[in-house]
C-alpha positions, 0 to 999 in steps of 0.5 A, a space after each residue: 061466938 054468935 055475932 051481935 044482931 044488927 037489924 032495922 030496929 034492934 042493934 043487939 041484946 043487952 047481953 050482946 052489948 055487955 060482951 062487946 063492952 067486955 071485948 073493948 075494955 079488956 086489959 084497960 086500966 082506967 076510963 081513958 084507956 077504956 074510951 080508947 078501946 071503944 074508939 079502936 073497935 068503932 074505927 075497925 068495925 063501923 063502915 063509913 061513910 053512912 048518912 043520917 038525919 040531924 035536925 032534919 038535914 041529911 049528913 054524912 058521918 065520915 069519921 070519928 075522933 076522941 076528945 081530950 076528955 075521952 068522949 067520942 065524936 062523930 065527924 058529920 059533913 053536909 055540903 062543905 061544912 063539918 060538925 062534930 056530934 057526940 056519939 051518944 047524941 048521934 041519931 042512927 039511920 035505918 037501916 043501921 050501918 054495919 058495925 053500929 052495935 059498937 056505937 050502942 055498946 059505947 053508949 051503954 058503957 058511957 051511961 054506966 060511967 055516968 051512973 057510977 059517978 052519981 053514986 
């Protein structure tokens, strides 16, 4: 199996992201289990910590957590302060950290959930 592409500007193709989504949600029965599947894949594959910029401030992404509603949050640290940022809103650095394709897959899956709810 071909590994998803992670380059400076392109995380993965749509097809590669769809395969990652399929891998994350296999055997999941509902949306909460699917979100847990993504949490596990991100936890296992994303290399932490990494730095990124939020509103012009450099922060370290040090961990992830899942809210009660199933949304994934990045735990960002700057100085002695911590801030939770939704994974769909987290700016990614360039170059991308190893495993960033899982964030892209989660974002694609999450967008598809929003579109399904609108129908």
